[in-house]
FIKOLZA-1660 file (N, C-alpha, C; in steps of 0.1 Angstrom, whole numbers, plus 5000, padded with zeros to 4 digits):
% residues 220
   i   px   py   pz ch aa at
   1 4805 4994 5070  A  M  N
   1 4812 4984 5077  A  M CA
   1 4803 4979 5089  A  M  C
   2 4803 4965 5090  A  R  N
   2 4796 4959 5101  A  R CA
   2 4806 4953 5111  A  R  C
   3 4804 4957 5124  A  L  N
   3 4812 4952 5135  A  L CA
   3 4804 4942 5144  A  L  C
   4 4809 4930 5145  A  V  N
   4 4802 4920 5154  A  V CA
   4 4812 4915 5164  A  V  C
   5 4809 4916 5177  A  I  N
   5 4817 4910 5187  A  I CA
   5 4809 4898 5192  A  I  C
   6 4815 4886 5191  A  A  N
   6 4807 4874 5194  A  A CA
   6 4817 4863 5200  A  A  C
   7 4811 4855 5208  A  R  N
   7 4818 4842 5211  A  R CA
   7 4815 4833 5200  A  R  C
   8 4825 4828 5194  A  C  N
   8 4823 4820 5182  A  C CA
   8 4835 4810 5180  A  C  C
   9 4833 4800 5171  A  S  N
   9 4844 4792 5166  A  S CA
   9 4844 4794 5151  A  S  C
  10 4856 4791 5145  A  V  N
  10 4858 4794 5131  A  V CA
  10 4865 4783 5125  A  V  C
  11 4860 4778 5113  A  D  N
  11 4866 4768 5106  A  D CA
  11 4868 4772 5091  A  D  C
  12 4880 4770 5086  A  Y  N
  12 4884 4773 5072  A  Y CA
  12 4886 4760 5065  A  Y  C
  13 4879 4759 5053  A  A  N
  13 4881 4748 5044  A  A CA
  13 4884 4753 5030  A  A  C
  14 4896 4749 5026  A  G  N
  14 4901 4753 5013  A  G CA
  14 4913 4745 5009  A  G  C
  15 4924 4752 5005  A  R  N
  15 4936 4746 5002  A  R CA
  15 4942 4738 5014  A  R  C
  16 4938 4743 5026  A  L  N
  16 4942 4736 5038  A  L CA
  16 4930 4738 5048  A  L  C
  17 4930 4732 5059  A  T  N
  17 4920 4734 5069  A  T CA
  17 4926 4740 5082  A  T  C
  18 4918 4748 5088  A  A  N
  18 4922 4755 5100  A  A CA
  18 4910 4756 5110  A  A  C
  19 4913 4756 5123  A  H  N
  19 4902 4757 5132  A  H CA
  19 4905 4767 5143  A  H  C
  20 4896 4776 5146  A  L  N
  20 4898 4785 5158  A  L CA
  20 4887 4780 5168  A  L  C
  21 4892 4776 5180  A  P  N
  21 4882 4772 5190  A  P CA
  21 4874 4783 5195  A  P  C
  22 4864 4780 5203  A  S  N
  22 4854 4790 5208  A  S CA
  22 4862 4801 5217  A  S  C
  23 4859 4813 5214  A  A  N
  23 4865 4825 5221  A  A CA
  23 4858 4837 5217  A  A  C
  24 4858 4848 5225  A  P  N
  24 4852 4861 5221  A  P CA
  24 4861 4867 5210  A  P  C
  25 4855 4872 5199  A  R  N
  25 4863 4877 5188  A  R CA
  25 4855 4889 5181  A  R  C
  26 4863 4897 5174  A  L  N
  26 4857 4907 5166  A  L CA
  26 4856 4903 5151  A  L  C
  27 4845 4904 5145  A  I  N
  27 4843 4901 5131  A  I CA
  27 4840 4913 5124  A  I  C
  28 4848 4916 5113  A  L  N
  28 4845 4928 5105  A  L CA
  28 4840 4923 5091  A  L  C
  29 4829 4929 5087  A  V  N
  29 4823 4927 5074  A  V CA
  29 4824 4940 5067  A  V  C
  30 4832 4942 5057  A  K  N
  30 4834 4954 5050  A  K CA
  30 4826 4956 5038  A  K  C
  31 4824 4968 5033  A  A  N
  31 4816 4971 5021  A  A CA
  31 4821 4964 5009  A  A  C
  32 4834 4961 5008  A  D  N
  32 4839 4954 4996  A  D CA
  32 4836 4939 4997  A  D  C
  33 4829 4934 5007  A  G  N
  33 4826 4920 5008  A  G CA
  33 4835 4912 5017  A  G  C
  34 4847 4917 5020  A  S  N
  34 4856 4910 5028  A  S CA
  34 4851 4907 5042  A  S  C
  35 4855 4896 5048  A  V  N
  35 4852 4892 5062  A  V CA
  35 4865 4888 5069  A  V  C
  36 4867 4894 5081  A  S  N
  36 4879 4891 5088  A  S CA
  36 4876 4889 5103  A  S  C
  37 4883 4880 5109  A  I  N
  37 4881 4877 5123  A  I CA
  37 4893 4881 5131  A  I  C
  38 4891 4888 5142  A  H  N
  38 4902 4894 5149  A  H CA
  38 4902 4890 5164  A  H  C
  39 4913 4889 5170  A  A  N
  39 4915 4887 5185  A  A CA
  39 4919 4901 5190  A  A  C
  40 4920 4902 5204  A  D  N
  40 4924 4914 5210  A  D CA
  40 4939 4915 5212  A  D  C
  41 4946 4911 5201  A  D  N
  41 4961 4912 5201  A  D CA
  41 4965 4912 5186  A  D  C
  42 4977 4909 5183  A  R  N
  42 4982 4908 5169  A  R CA
  42 4981 4921 5161  A  R  C
  43 4980 4932 5168  A  A  N
  43 4979 4945 5161  A  A CA
  43 4967 4944 5151  A  A  C
  44 4970 4947 5138  A  Y  N
  44 4960 4948 5128  A  Y CA
  44 4957 4935 5121  A  Y  C
  45 4966 4925 5123  A  K  N
  45 4965 4912 5115  A  K CA
  45 4954 4903 5120  A  K  C
  46 4945 4899 5111  A  P  N
  46 4934 4890 5115  A  P CA
  46 4938 4876 5118  A  P  C
  47 4930 4869 5126  A  L  N
  47 4933 4855 5128  A  L CA
  47 4930 4847 5115  A  L  C
  48 4919 4851 5109  A  N  N
  48 4915 4844 5096  A  N CA
  48 4907 4854 5088  A  N  C
  49 4906 4852 5075  A  W  N
  49 4899 4862 5067  A  W CA
  49 4895 4856 5054  A  W  C
  50 4886 4863 5047  A  M  N
  50 4882 4859 5033  A  M CA
  50 4882 4872 5025  A  M  C
  51 4891 4872 5015  A  S  N
  51 4892 4884 5007  A  S CA
  51 4881 4884 4996  A  S  C
  52 4876 4896 4992  A  P  N
  52 4866 4897 4981  A  P CA
  52 4872 4893 4968  A  P  C
  53 4864 4888 4958  A  P  N
  53 4849 4887 4960  A  P CA
  53 4845 4875 4967  A  P  C
  54 4835 4876 4976  A  C  N
  54 4830 4865 4983  A  C CA
  54 4816 4868 4988  A  C  C
  55 4809 4858 4992  A  T  N
  55 4795 4859 4996  A  T CA
  55 4793 4855 5011  A  T  C
  56 4785 4861 5018  A  L  N
  56 4782 4858 5032  A  L CA
  56 4768 4853 5033  A  L  C
  57 4766 4841 5039  A  K  N
  57 4752 4837 5041  A  K CA
  57 4751 4834 5056  A  K  C
  58 4741 4840 5062  A  E  N
  58 4738 4839 5077  A  E CA
  58 4727 4828 5078  A  E  C
  59 4730 4817 5083  A  G  N
  59 4720 4806 5085  A  G CA
  59 4711 4808 5097  A  G  C
  60 4700 4801 5097  A  D  N
  60 4691 4802 5108  A  D CA
  60 4696 4795 5121  A  D  C
  61 4707 4787 5119  A  D  N
  61 4713 4780 5130  A  D CA
  61 4725 4787 5136  A  D  C
  62 4725 4801 5133  A  D  N
  62 4736 4809 5138  A  D CA
  62 4749 4805 5133  A  D  C
  63 4750 4800 5121  A  V  N
  63 4762 4797 5114  A  V CA
  63 4764 4806 5102  A  V  C
  64 4775 4813 5101  A  W  N
  64 4778 4821 5090  A  W CA
  64 4787 4813 5080  A  W  C
  65 4784 4814 5068  A  T  N
  65 4792 4807 5058  A  T CA
  65 4797 4817 5047  A  T  C
  66 4810 4819 5046  A  V  N
  66 4816 4828 5037  A  V CA
  66 4823 4820 5026  A  V  C
  67 4819 4822 5014  A  V  N
  67 4825 4815 5002  A  V CA
  67 4831 4824 4992  A  V  C
  68 4843 4821 4988  A  N  N
  68 4849 4829 4977  A  N CA
  68 4848 4823 4964  A  N  C
  69 4853 4829 4953  A  K  N
  69 4851 4824 4940  A  K CA
  69 4858 4811 4937  A  K  C
  70 4868 4808 4946  A  A  N
  70 4875 4795 4944  A  A CA
  70 4868 4784 4952  A  A  C
  71 4857 4787 4958  A  G  N
  71 4849 4777 4966  A  G CA
  71 4854 4774 4980  A  G  C
  72 4864 4782 4984  A  E  N
  72 4869 4781 4998  A  E CA
  72 4859 4786 5007  A  E  C
  73 4858 4780 5019  A  K  N
  73 4848 4784 5029  A  K CA
  73 4854 4788 5042  A  K  C
  74 4847 4799 5048  A  L  N
  74 4850 4803 5061  A  L CA
  74 4837 4801 5069  A  L  C
  75 4837 4792 5079  A  I  N
  75 4825 4789 5086  A  I CA
  75 4826 4794 5100  A  I  C
  76 4817 4803 5104  A  I  N
  76 4817 4810 5117  A  I CA
  76 4805 4805 5125  A  I  C
  77 4807 4798 5135  A  T  N
  77 4796 4793 5144  A  T CA
  77 4794 4802 5155  A  T  C
  78 4783 4810 5155  A  M  N
  78 4780 4819 5166  A  M CA
  78 4775 4812 5178  A  M  C
  79 4780 4816 5190  A  E  N
  79 4775 4810 5202  A  E CA
  79 4768 4821 5210  A  E  C
  80 4773 4833 5210  A  E  N
  80 4767 4844 5217  A  E CA
  80 4772 4857 5211  A  E  C
  81 4762 4865 5206  A  V  N
  81 4765 4878 5200  A  V CA
  81 4765 4889 5211  A  V  C
  82 4776 4896 5213  A  L  N
  82 4777 4906 5223  A  L CA
  82 4775 4920 5218  A  L  C
  83 4777 4922 5205  A  H  N
  83 4776 4935 5199  A  H CA
  83 4774 4933 5184  A  H  C
  84 4765 4941 5177  A  D  N
  84 4763 4940 5163  A  D CA
  84 4759 4953 5158  A  D  C
  85 4767 4960 5151  A  S  N
  85 4764 4974 5146  A  S CA
  85 4769 4976 5132  A  S  C
  86 4763 4984 5124  A  S  N
  86 4767 4988 5111  A  S CA
  86 4770 5003 5110  A  S  C
  87 4780 5006 5102  A  H  N
  87 4783 5020 5101  A  H CA
  87 4787 5023 5086  A  H  C
  88 4782 5034 5081  A  E  N
  88 4785 5039 5067  A  E CA
  88 4798 5048 5068  A  E  C
  89 4809 5043 5063  A  L  N
  89 4821 5051 5064  A  L CA
  89 4823 5060 5052  A  L  C
  90 4817 5057 5040  A  G  N
  90 4818 5065 5028  A  G CA
  90 4832 5062 5022  A  G  C
  91 4835 5070 5012  A  V  N
  91 4847 5068 5004  A  V CA
  91 4859 5074 5012  A  V  C
  92 4869 5066 5014  A  D  N
  92 4881 5071 5021  A  D CA
  92 4889 5080 5013  A  D  C
  93 4894 5091 5019  A  P  N
  93 4902 5101 5011  A  P CA
  93 4916 5096 5008  A  P  C
  94 4920 5085 5015  A  G  N
  94 4934 5080 5012  A  G CA
  94 4944 5086 5022  A  G  C
  95 4956 5080 5022  A  L  N
  95 4966 5085 5031  A  L CA
  95 4972 5098 5027  A  L  C
  96 4972 5107 5037  A  I  N
  96 4978 5120 5034  A  I CA
  96 4993 5120 5040  A  I  C
  97 5002 5123 5031  A  K  N
  97 5016 5122 5035  A  K CA
  97 5019 5133 5046  A  K  C
  98 5029 5129 5054  A  D  N
  98 5033 5139 5065  A  D CA
  98 5039 5151 5058  A  D  C
  99 5040 5162 5066  A  G  N
  99 5045 5174 5060  A  G CA
  99 5058 5174 5054  A  G  C
 100 5068 5167 5060  A  V  N
 100 5081 5166 5055  A  V CA
 100 5082 5159 5041  A  V  C
 101 5074 5148 5040  A  E  N
 101 5074 5140 5028  A  E CA
 101 5068 5148 5017  A  E  C
 102 5057 5155 5020  A  A  N
 102 5050 5163 5010  A  A CA
 102 5059 5175 5005  A  A  C
 103 5066 5180 5015  A  H  N
 103 5074 5192 5012  A  H CA
 103 5087 5187 5004  A  H  C
 104 5092 5176 5007  A  L  N
 104 5103 5170 4999  A  L CA
 104 5099 5169 4984  A  L  C
 105 5087 5164 4982  A  Q  N
 105 5082 5162 4968  A  Q CA
 105 5081 5176 4961  A  Q  C
 106 5075 5186 4968  A  E  N
 106 5074 5199 4963  A  E CA
 106 5088 5205 4959  A  E  C
 107 5097 5204 4969  A  L  N
 107 5110 5210 4967  A  L CA
 107 5118 5203 4955  A  L  C
 108 5117 5190 4955  A  L  N
 108 5124 5183 4944  A  L CA
 108 5118 5186 4930  A  L  C
 109 5105 5187 4930  A  A  N
 109 5098 5190 4917  A  A CA
 109 5103 5204 4912  A  A  C
 110 5104 5214 4922  A  D  N
 110 5108 5227 4918  A  D CA
 110 5122 5228 4914  A  D  C
 111 5131 5218 4919  A  R  N
 111 5145 5218 4916  A  R CA
 111 5149 5205 4910  A  R  C
 112 5141 5201 4900  A  I  N
 112 5143 5187 4894  A  I CA
 112 5157 5186 4888  A  I  C
 113 5163 5197 4885  A  E  N
 113 5177 5196 4878  A  E CA
 113 5187 5191 4888  A  E  C
 114 5184 5191 4901  A  T  N
 114 5193 5185 4911  A  T CA
 114 5195 5170 4909  A  T  C
 115 5186 5164 4902  A  L  N
 115 5188 5150 4899  A  L CA
 115 5198 5148 4887  A  L  C
 116 5200 5158 4880  A  G  N
 116 5210 5158 4869  A  G CA
 116 5208 5170 4859  A  G  C
 117 5218 5174 4853  A  D  N
 117 5217 5185 4844  A  D CA
 117 5208 5181 4832  A  D  C
 118 5200 5190 4828  A  G  N
 118 5191 5187 4817  A  G CA
 118 5178 5180 4820  A  G  C
 119 5176 5176 4833  A  W  N
 119 5164 5169 4837  A  W CA
 119 5152 5179 4837  A  W  C
 120 5140 5175 4833  A  T  N
 120 5128 5183 4832  A  T CA
 120 5117 5176 4839  A  T  C
 121 5108 5184 4845  A  L  N
 121 5096 5179 4852  A  L CA
 121 5085 5177 4842  A  L  C
 122 5078 5165 4842  A  I  N
 122 5066 5163 4835  A  I CA
 122 5054 5167 4843  A  I  C
 123 5054 5161 4856  A  R  N
 123 5042 5164 4865  A  R CA
 123 5045 5159 4878  A  R  C
 124 5040 5166 4888  A  R  N
 124 5039 5160 4902  A  R CA
 124 5026 5153 4903  A  R  C
 125 5026 5142 4912  A  E  N
 125 5014 5135 4914  A  E CA
 125 5008 5130 4901  A  E  C
 126 5016 5123 4893  A  Y  N
 126 5011 5118 4880  A  Y CA
 126 5001 5107 4882  A  Y  C
 127 4989 5108 4877  A  P  N
 127 4979 5099 4880  A  P CA
 127 4980 5085 4873  A  P  C
 128 4978 5074 4881  A  T  N
 128 4977 5061 4875  A  T CA
 128 4965 5054 4881  A  T  C
 129 4962 5042 4876  A  A  N
 129 4951 5035 4881  A  A CA
 129 4953 5030 4895  A  A  C
 130 4965 5029 4899  A  I  N
 130 4968 5024 4913  A  I CA
 130 4973 5035 4922  A  I  C
 131 4971 5048 4918  A  G  N
 131 4976 5059 4927  A  G CA
 131 4986 5068 4920  A  G  C
 132 4988 5080 4925  A  P  N
 132 4996 5089 4918  A  P CA
 132 5011 5086 4921  A  P  C
 133 5019 5088 4910  A  V  N
 133 5034 5088 4911  A  V CA
 133 5038 5101 4916  A  V  C
 134 5047 5101 4926  A  D  N
 134 5051 5114 4932  A  D CA
 134 5056 5124 4922  A  D  C
 135 5066 5120 4914  A  I  N
 135 5071 5129 4903  A  I CA
 135 5074 5120 4891  A  I  C
 136 5070 5126 4879  A  L  N
 136 5073 5120 4866  A  L CA
 136 5081 5130 4859  A  L  C
 137 5093 5127 4854  A  C  N
 137 5102 5136 4848  A  C CA
 137 5109 5130 4836  A  C  C
 138 5118 5137 4830  A  R  N
 138 5126 5132 4819  A  R CA
 138 5141 5136 4822  A  R  C
 139 5150 5126 4819  A  D  N
 139 5164 5129 4821  A  D CA
 139 5170 5136 4809  A  D  C
 140 5182 5138 4809  A  A  N
 140 5189 5146 4799  A  A CA
 140 5188 5140 4785  A  A  C
 141 5186 5127 4785  A  D  N
 141 5184 5120 4772  A  D CA
 141 5170 5119 4767  A  D  C
 142 5161 5124 4775  A  G  N
 142 5147 5124 4772  A  G CA
 142 5139 5112 4776  A  G  C
 143 5146 5103 4784  A  A  N
 143 5139 5091 4789  A  A CA
 143 5130 5095 4801  A  A  C
 144 5119 5088 4802  A  T  N
 144 5110 5090 4813  A  T CA
 144 5115 5084 4826  A  T  C
 145 5113 5091 4837  A  V  N
 145 5118 5086 4850  A  V CA
 145 5107 5089 4860  A  V  C
 146 5103 5078 4867  A  A  N
 146 5093 5079 4878  A  A CA
 146 5101 5080 4891  A  A  C
 147 5097 5090 4900  A  V  N
 147 5104 5092 4912  A  V CA
 147 5094 5089 4924  A  V  C
 148 5098 5080 4933  A  E  N
 148 5090 5078 4945  A  E CA
 148 5097 5084 4957  A  E  C
 149 5091 5092 4965  A  I  N
 149 5097 5099 4975  A  I CA
 149 5092 5095 4989  A  I  C
 150 5101 5092 4998  A  K  N
 150 5098 5088 5012  A  K CA
 150 5106 5095 5021  A  K  C
 151 5101 5097 5033  A  R  N
 151 5110 5103 5044  A  R CA
 151 5120 5092 5048  A  R  C
 152 5115 5080 5050  A  R  N
 152 5124 5069 5053  A  R CA
 152 5121 5058 5043  A  R  C
 153 5132 5055 5036  A  G  N
 153 5130 5045 5025  A  G CA
 153 5132 5031 5029  A  G  C
 154 5121 5023 5028  A  E  N
 154 5121 5009 5032  A  E CA
 154 5116 5001 5020  A  E  C
 155 5116 4988 5023  A  I  N
 155 5112 4978 5012  A  I CA
 155 5099 4981 5006  A  I  C
 156 5089 4985 5014  A  D  N
 156 5075 4987 5009  A  D CA
 156 5075 4998 4999  A  D  C
 157 5084 5008 5001  A  G  N
 157 5084 5019 4991  A  G CA
 157 5090 5015 4978  A  G  C
 158 5100 5006 4978  A  V  N
 158 5105 5000 4966  A  V CA
 158 5094 4992 4958  A  V  C
 159 5087 4984 4966  A  E  N
 159 5076 4976 4960  A  E CA
 159 5066 4985 4954  A  E  C
 160 5062 4996 4961  A  Q  N
 160 5053 5006 4955  A  Q CA
 160 5058 5011 4942  A  Q  C
 161 5070 5016 4941  A  L  N
 161 5076 5021 4929  A  L CA
 161 5076 5010 4918  A  L  C
 162 5079 4998 4922  A  T  N
 162 5079 4987 4912  A  T CA
 162 5066 4985 4905  A  T  C
 163 5055 4986 4913  A  R  N
 163 5041 4985 4908  A  R CA
 163 5039 4997 4898  A  R  C
 164 5043 5009 4902  A  Y  N
 164 5041 5020 4893  A  Y CA
 164 5048 5018 4880  A  Y  C
 165 5061 5013 4880  A  L  N
 165 5069 5011 4868  A  L CA
 165 5062 5001 4859  A  L  C
 166 5057 4990 4865  A  E  N
 166 5051 4980 4857  A  E CA
 166 5039 4986 4849  A  E  C
 167 5032 4995 4856  A  L  N
 167 5020 5001 4849  A  L CA
 167 5024 5011 4839  A  L  C
 168 5033 5020 4843  A  L  N
 168 5038 5030 4834  A  L CA
 168 5044 5025 4821  A  L  C
 169 5051 5014 4822  A  N  N
 169 5058 5008 4810  A  N CA
 169 5048 5002 4801  A  N  C
 170 5036 5001 4804  A  R  N
 170 5026 4996 4795  A  R CA
 170 5021 5007 4785  A  R  C
 171 5024 5020 4789  A  D  N
 171 5020 5031 4781  A  D CA
 171 5031 5035 4771  A  D  C
 172 5028 5032 4758  A  P  N
 172 5038 5035 4747  A  P CA
 172 5042 5049 4747  A  P  C
 173 5035 5059 4752  A  R  N
 173 5038 5073 4751  A  R CA
 173 5050 5076 4761  A  R  C
 174 5051 5067 4772  A  L  N
 174 5061 5069 4782  A  L CA
 174 5072 5059 4782  A  L  C
 175 5070 5047 4778  A  A  N
 175 5079 5036 4779  A  A CA
 175 5091 5039 4770  A  A  C
 176 5103 5035 4774  A  P  N
 176 5106 5028 4787  A  P CA
 176 5107 5038 4798  A  P  C
 177 5103 5034 4810  A  V  N
 177 5103 5043 4822  A  V CA
 177 5112 5037 4832  A  V  C
 178 5122 5045 4836  A  K  N
 178 5131 5041 4847  A  K CA
 178 5126 5046 4861  A  K  C
 179 5132 5041 4871  A  G  N
 179 5127 5045 4885  A  G CA
 179 5138 5050 4893  A  G  C
 180 5135 5060 4902  A  I  N
 180 5144 5065 4912  A  I CA
 180 5136 5065 4925  A  I  C
 181 5143 5059 4935  A  F  N
 181 5137 5058 4949  A  F CA
 181 5145 5068 4957  A  F  C
 182 5138 5079 4962  A  A  N
 182 5144 5090 4969  A  A CA
 182 5139 5091 4983  A  A  C
 183 5148 5093 4992  A  A  N
 183 5144 5094 5006  A  A CA
 183 5155 5101 5014  A  A  C
 184 5151 5106 5026  A  Q  N
 184 5161 5111 5035  A  Q CA
 184 5171 5101 5041  A  Q  C
 185 5165 5089 5042  A  E  N
 185 5173 5077 5047  A  E CA
 185 5168 5065 5040  A  E  C
 186 5177 5057 5034  A  I  N
 186 5173 5045 5027  A  I CA
 186 5179 5033 5035  A  I  C
 187 5170 5024 5039  A  K  N
 187 5174 5012 5046  A  K CA
 187 5182 5003 5037  A  K  C
 188 5193 4996 5042  A  P  N
 188 5201 4987 5034  A  P CA
 188 5193 4977 5026  A  P  C
 189 5183 4971 5032  A  Q  N
 189 5175 4961 5025  A  Q CA
 189 5167 4967 5013  A  Q  C
 190 5163 4979 5015  A  A  N
 190 5156 4986 5004  A  A CA
 190 5165 4989 4993  A  A  C
 191 5177 4993 4997  A  R  N
 191 5187 4996 4986  A  R CA
 191 5191 4984 4978  A  R  C
 192 5192 4972 4985  A  V  N
 192 5196 4960 4978  A  V CA
 192 5184 4956 4968  A  V  C
 193 5172 4957 4973  A  L  N
 193 5161 4954 4964  A  L CA
 193 5160 4963 4953  A  L  C
 194 5162 4976 4955  A  A  N
 194 5161 4986 4944  A  A CA
 194 5172 4983 4934  A  A  C
 195 5184 4981 4938  A  T  N
 195 5195 4978 4929  A  T CA
 195 5192 4965 4921  A  T  C
 196 5186 4955 4927  A  D  N
 196 5183 4943 4920  A  D CA
 196 5173 4945 4909  A  D  C
 197 5164 4955 4911  A  R  N
 197 5154 4959 4901  A  R CA
 197 5157 4970 4892  A  R  C
 198 5170 4974 4892  A  S  N
 198 5175 4985 4884  A  S CA
 198 5169 4998 4887  A  S  C
 199 5166 5000 4899  A  I  N
 199 5160 5013 4904  A  I CA
 199 5171 5021 4911  A  I  C
 200 5173 5033 4907  A  G  N
 200 5183 5042 4913  A  G CA
 200 5179 5046 4927  A  G  C
 201 5188 5049 4936  A  C  N
 201 5185 5054 4949  A  C CA
 201 5192 5067 4951  A  C  C
 202 5184 5077 4956  A  V  N
 202 5189 5090 4959  A  V CA
 202 5186 5094 4974  A  V  C
 203 5196 5098 4981  A  V  N
 203 5195 5103 4995  A  V CA
 203 5192 5118 4994  A  V  C
 204 5181 5122 4999  A  L  N
 204 5177 5136 4999  A  L CA
 204 5181 5143 5012  A  L  C
 205 5187 5155 5010  A  D  N
 205 5190 5164 5021  A  D CA
 205 5180 5175 5022  A  D  C
 206 5171 5174 5032  A  Y  N
 206 5160 5183 5033  A  Y CA
 206 5164 5198 5034  A  Y  C
 207 5174 5200 5042  A  D  N
 207 5179 5214 5044  A  D CA
 207 5186 5219 5031  A  D  C
 208 5193 5210 5024  A  A  N
 208 5199 5214 5012  A  A CA
 208 5189 5218 5001  A  A  C
 209 5178 5210 5001  A  L  N
 209 5168 5213 4991  A  L CA
 209 5161 5226 4994  A  L  C
 210 5161 5230 5007  A  R  N
 210 5155 5243 5011  A  R CA
 210 5165 5254 5009  A  R  C
 211 5177 5251 5005  A  G  N
 211 5187 5261 5002  A  G CA
 211 5195 5265 5014  A  G  C
 212 5194 5257 5025  A  I  N
 212 5200 5261 5037  A  I CA
 212 5215 5257 5037  A  I  C
 213 5218 5245 5030  A  E  N
 213 5232 5240 5029  A  E CA
 213 5235 5238 5015  A  E  C
 214 5246 5231 5012  A  D  N
 214 5250 5228 4999  A  D CA
 214 5239 5219 4993  A  D  C
 215 5235 5222 4980  A  D  N
 215 5223 5216 4974  A  D CA
 215 5226 5204 4966  A  D  C
 216 5237 5197 4968  A  K  N
 216 5240 5185 4960  A  K CA
 216 5233 5173 4966  A  K  C
 217 5227 5164 4958  A  L  N
 217 5221 5152 4962  A  L CA
 217 5232 5141 4960  A  L  C
 218 5231 5131 4969  A  R  N
 218 5240 5120 4968  A  R CA
 218 5233 5108 4961  A  R  C
 219 5238 5105 4949  A  L  N
 219 5232 5095 4940  A  L CA
 219 5241 5082 4941  A  L  C
 220 5235 5071 4945  A  F  N
 220 5242 5058 4946  A  F CA
 220 5236 5048 4937  A  F  C
% end
């Protein structure tokens, strides 16, 4: 990754045009070819960016031109470079789930029958091209079910499970695959989206799964 802090102006030319006037900014050039321009606010969201695949050309006139495959351009005019460094980050190991979420997955896999009588586990962390599915199992009728587990169930978790289901249903050995979104707490908006996509919602009781209280799950 290359980090450049510079006083610069930025122009975007593509489906629309946009201009960022001169100001000090952070420019990130990542190994995947993406280029993004950041201000010292807005949390993680860039002011402007170009997603890969794209090419970066640094002109002799201190003008950077980034072009993507659609011909859109991000033109960065450098006025003063305050910092320029490159760092090799290597392959990222990915997000490690917090202890409660990981333990929920382990407990539910060990007690998969709590989802229903006759349910059986196929595998935890079932691998796919876009990441592992938390639990893949079969219901009492032998249908394949993908279970996504969160500590707090929000819309992004439903979207993640939707992507897994789209991929899994392309595999004739597994299809048709149903989905269950399981969490200790499920936000109303996430529940509405899951229901709209025919995804079941299960509220998990952490203590009950550990055998501390009544072990029944509430299925809605």
